[in-house]
C-alpha positions as CSV (number, residue, x, y, z in Angstrom):
1,X,-144.0,10.5,182.1
2,X,-140.6,11.5,183.6
3,X,-137.5,10.5,181.7
4,X,-133.7,10.6,181.8
5,X,-131.2,10.2,178.9
6,X,-127.9,8.4,179.2
7,X,-125.5,8.5,176.3
8,X,-121.8,9.4,176.0
9,X,-122.4,11.4,172.8
10,X,-123.7,14.8,173.8
11,X,-125.1,15.5,170.4
12,X,-127.3,12.3,170.7
13,X,-128.6,13.6,174.0
14,X,-129.4,17.0,172.5
15,X,-131.2,15.4,169.5
16,X,-133.4,13.2,171.8
17,X,-134.2,16.2,174.0
18,X,-135.2,18.3,171.0
19,X,-137.3,15.6,169.5
20,X,-139.1,14.9,172.8
21,X,-139.7,18.6,173.4
22,X,-141.3,19.0,169.9
23,X,-143.1,15.7,169.4
24,X,-143.7,14.3,172.9
25,X,-144.2,17.5,175.1
26,X,-145.9,15.4,177.8
27,X,-142.6,13.6,178.5
28,X,-140.7,15.5,181.1
29,X,-136.9,15.4,180.8
30,X,-135.5,15.4,184.4
31,X,-131.9,14.6,183.8
32,X,-129.0,13.4,181.6
33,X,-125.7,11.6,182.0
34,X,-122.8,10.5,179.9
35,X,-121.5,7.4,181.6
36,X,-122.7,4.3,183.5
37,X,-121.4,5.7,186.8
38,X,-123.3,9.0,186.4
39,X,-126.3,7.2,185.0
40,X,-126.6,4.9,188.0
41,X,-126.5,7.9,190.3
42,X,-129.1,9.8,188.2
43,X,-131.6,6.9,188.0
44,X,-131.2,6.1,191.7
45,X,-131.8,9.7,192.7
46,X,-134.5,10.7,190.3
47,X,-136.4,7.3,189.9
48,X,-137.7,8.2,186.4
49,X,-140.5,6.4,184.6
50,X,-138.5,6.0,181.4
51,X,-134.8,5.8,180.6
52,X,-133.2,6.3,177.1
53,X,-129.8,4.6,177.4
54,X,-127.0,3.8,175.0
55,X,-125.8,0.2,174.9
56,X,-122.1,1.1,174.6
57,X,-120.9,3.7,177.1
58,X,-117.3,4.7,177.9
59,X,-117.3,2.8,181.3
60,X,-119.6,-0.1,180.6
61,X,-122.8,-1.0,178.9
62,X,-126.3,0.3,179.3
63,X,-127.6,-3.3,179.5
64,X,-125.4,-4.2,182.4
65,X,-126.4,-0.9,184.2
66,X,-130.1,-1.6,183.9
67,X,-129.6,-5.2,185.0
68,X,-127.6,-4.0,188.0
69,X,-130.3,-1.5,189.1
70,X,-132.9,-4.3,189.0
71,X,-135.9,-2.0,188.8
72,X,-138.8,-4.0,187.5
73,X,-141.1,-1.1,187.0
74,X,-138.7,1.0,184.8
75,X,-139.4,1.5,181.1
76,X,-136.2,1.3,179.1
77,X,-135.5,2.3,175.5
78,X,-132.0,1.3,174.4
79,X,-130.1,3.3,171.9
80,X,-127.9,1.3,169.5
81,X,-125.8,1.6,166.4
82,X,-125.1,-2.2,166.5
83,X,-125.2,-4.7,163.7
84,X,-128.2,-6.7,162.5
85,X,-127.7,-9.5,165.0
86,X,-127.9,-7.2,168.0
87,X,-131.1,-5.7,166.6
88,X,-132.5,-9.2,166.1
89,X,-131.7,-9.9,169.8
90,X,-133.8,-6.8,170.8
91,X,-136.7,-8.1,168.6
92,X,-136.5,-11.4,170.4
93,X,-136.7,-9.8,173.8
94,X,-139.4,-7.3,172.9
95,X,-137.4,-4.6,174.6
96,X,-137.6,-1.2,172.9
97,X,-134.6,0.2,171.0
98,X,-133.7,3.2,168.9
99,X,-131.3,2.7,166.0
100,X,-128.9,5.6,165.3
101,X,-129.4,8.0,163.6
102,X,-132.6,8.5,165.6
103,X,-135.8,9.2,163.6
104,X,-138.9,11.1,164.8
105,X,-141.1,8.1,163.9
106,X,-139.0,5.6,165.9
107,X,-138.8,7.8,168.9
108,X,-142.5,8.6,169.1
109,X,-143.4,5.0,168.6
110,X,-141.1,3.9,171.4
111,X,-142.7,6.5,173.8
112,X,-146.2,5.5,172.8
113,X,-145.4,1.8,173.4
114,X,-144.0,2.6,176.9
115,X,-147.2,4.5,177.7
116,X,-149.4,1.6,176.6
117,X,-147.6,-1.3,178.1
118,X,-147.2,-1.8,181.8
119,X,-143.9,-3.7,182.2
120,X,-143.8,-4.1,185.9
121,X,-142.4,-7.5,186.8
122,X,-141.4,-8.2,183.2
123,X,-138.1,-6.4,182.7
124,X,-135.9,-9.0,184.3
125,X,-137.3,-11.8,182.1
126,X,-137.0,-9.6,179.0
127,X,-133.4,-8.8,179.9
128,X,-132.6,-12.5,180.4
129,X,-133.9,-13.2,176.8
130,X,-131.9,-10.3,175.5
131,X,-128.7,-11.3,177.2
132,X,-129.0,-14.9,176.2
133,X,-129.5,-13.8,172.6
134,X,-126.5,-11.4,172.6
135,X,-124.2,-14.0,174.3
136,X,-125.1,-16.9,172.1
137,X,-124.7,-15.2,168.7
138,X,-123.8,-18.5,167.0
139,X,-126.7,-20.5,168.4
140,X,-130.5,-20.3,167.5
141,X,-132.6,-18.4,170.0
142,X,-134.2,-20.5,172.7
143,X,-136.9,-18.1,173.8
144,X,-138.8,-15.2,172.2
145,X,-140.9,-12.5,173.9
146,X,-144.1,-11.8,172.0
147,X,-146.0,-8.6,172.8
148,X,-149.7,-8.4,172.0
149,X,-152.3,-5.8,173.0
150,X,-152.5,-6.9,176.6
151,X,-149.6,-9.0,177.6
152,X,-146.0,-10.1,177.1
153,X,-145.7,-13.8,176.3
154,X,-142.4,-15.7,177.0
155,X,-142.4,-18.5,174.4
156,X,-140.0,-21.3,173.7
157,X,-139.0,-21.1,170.0
158,X,-139.5,-24.9,169.8
159,X,-143.2,-24.4,170.8
160,X,-144.0,-22.3,167.8
161,X,-145.6,-24.4,165.0
162,X,-145.9,-21.6,162.5
163,X,-146.4,-17.9,161.9
164,X,-149.1,-16.4,159.7
165,X,-149.0,-12.9,158.0
166,X,-152.1,-10.8,158.6
167,X,-151.3,-7.5,156.9
168,X,-148.7,-5.7,159.1
169,X,-149.4,-8.2,161.9
170,X,-148.2,-11.7,162.6
171,X,-150.2,-14.5,164.2
172,X,-148.2,-17.2,166.1
173,X,-149.7,-20.7,166.3
174,X,-148.3,-22.7,169.3
175,X,-148.1,-26.4,170.0
176,X,-151.0,-26.1,172.5
177,X,-153.1,-24.6,169.6
178,X,-153.2,-21.2,171.3
179,X,-152.5,-18.1,169.1
180,X,-150.8,-14.8,169.8
181,X,-151.2,-11.8,167.4
182,X,-148.3,-9.3,167.4
183,X,-148.0,-5.9,165.7
184,X,-144.9,-6.7,163.6
185,X,-144.8,-8.1,160.1
186,X,-143.9,-11.6,159.2
187,X,-140.6,-10.5,157.5
188,X,-139.4,-9.4,160.9
189,X,-139.7,-12.8,162.3
190,X,-138.4,-14.5,159.2
191,X,-135.2,-12.5,159.8
192,X,-134.8,-13.3,163.5
193,X,-135.8,-16.9,163.3
194,X,-133.8,-17.9,160.2
195,X,-131.0,-19.5,162.3
196,X,-133.6,-21.8,163.8
197,X,-135.3,-24.5,161.6
198,X,-138.0,-22.1,160.2
199,X,-138.8,-21.9,156.6
200,X,-140.9,-19.3,154.6
201,X,-143.1,-21.7,152.6
202,X,-145.5,-19.1,151.3
203,X,-145.9,-15.3,151.4
204,X,-148.3,-15.8,154.3
205,X,-146.6,-18.6,156.2
206,X,-143.3,-19.2,158.1
207,X,-143.2,-22.7,159.6
208,X,-141.1,-24.6,162.1
209,X,-139.7,-27.6,160.2
210,X,-139.6,-29.5,163.5
211,X,-143.4,-29.6,163.4
212,X,-143.8,-30.8,159.8
213,X,-145.2,-34.3,159.7
214,X,-145.5,-34.7,156.0
215,X,-144.9,-32.9,152.7
216,X,-147.4,-33.6,149.9
217,X,-146.1,-32.7,146.4
218,X,-149.3,-31.6,144.7
219,X,-148.9,-28.3,142.8
220,X,-146.5,-26.2,145.0
221,X,-147.2,-28.7,147.7
222,X,-148.8,-28.8,151.2
223,X,-147.1,-29.4,154.5
224,X,-149.1,-31.3,157.2
225,X,-148.2,-29.9,160.6
226,X,-148.0,-31.7,163.9
227,X,-151.6,-30.8,164.7
228,X,-152.7,-32.2,161.4
229,X,-153.5,-28.9,159.8
230,X,-152.3,-28.4,156.2
231,X,-150.5,-25.3,155.0
232,X,-149.9,-24.4,151.3
233,X,-146.4,-24.2,149.8
234,X,-145.9,-21.8,147.0
235,X,-144.1,-23.0,143.9
236,X,-141.2,-20.6,144.2
237,X,-140.7,-21.5,147.9
238,X,-140.7,-25.3,147.3
239,X,-137.0,-25.8,146.5
240,X,-135.8,-23.8,149.6
241,X,-138.2,-25.8,151.8
242,X,-136.9,-29.1,150.4
243,X,-133.3,-28.1,151.0
244,X,-134.1,-27.2,154.6
245,X,-136.0,-30.5,155.1
246,X,-133.0,-32.5,153.8
247,X,-130.6,-30.6,156.1
248,X,-133.0,-31.1,159.0
249,X,-133.2,-34.8,158.1
250,X,-129.4,-35.2,158.1
251,X,-129.2,-33.6,161.6
252,X,-131.6,-36.1,163.0
253,X,-129.5,-39.1,161.9
């Protein structure tokens, strides 16, 4: 796999080059650049398979550059030192990112993912989800990109009934009763969906309050979802659920 590195910090470029050389020797580094202008020329000339690119460059953003180039078959790993919200936006879009300072584990996992997943024809849609998330920081996400073993699924957040923890994986249950299993833990999605009407009702369940039909109070309680399935509520999660249900009820009036 042929790659280029675009970052306005030379030390970051050198770190990535060193880590790739040691831990991913099959990745060929064919160029580097320190600005959007030089990066655009480099990508256009070299047509790499993979680009590592910083979000904030001296003359623009890596996101805008990739969007401008409009290369659907290009694997992109963004580099960011951004805050939690920006990281959540990347999680929503399923685009790869490296958080500074860059670790060996994060870098090798990003490379492995790029090798496994063919993203041809998907980059534009992923970028759209990312840009919408970054622009609308005060609003709940509208769409989320879920990556399973074979596909990228573009899912409306409103269409998610609940998420179930399965070890280090999360299974999504959608309104059409289909399921998607993704290789991230439930805590990740609790974090990025907490501005929407989702509530962690149990160590194994994160539910969309919009799809709760009824709450039964027995023990910790049980919520009956819109497809008539019942999910358990743990005793220690009961109060936070009831608070969210009351807030949700007030917004519907």
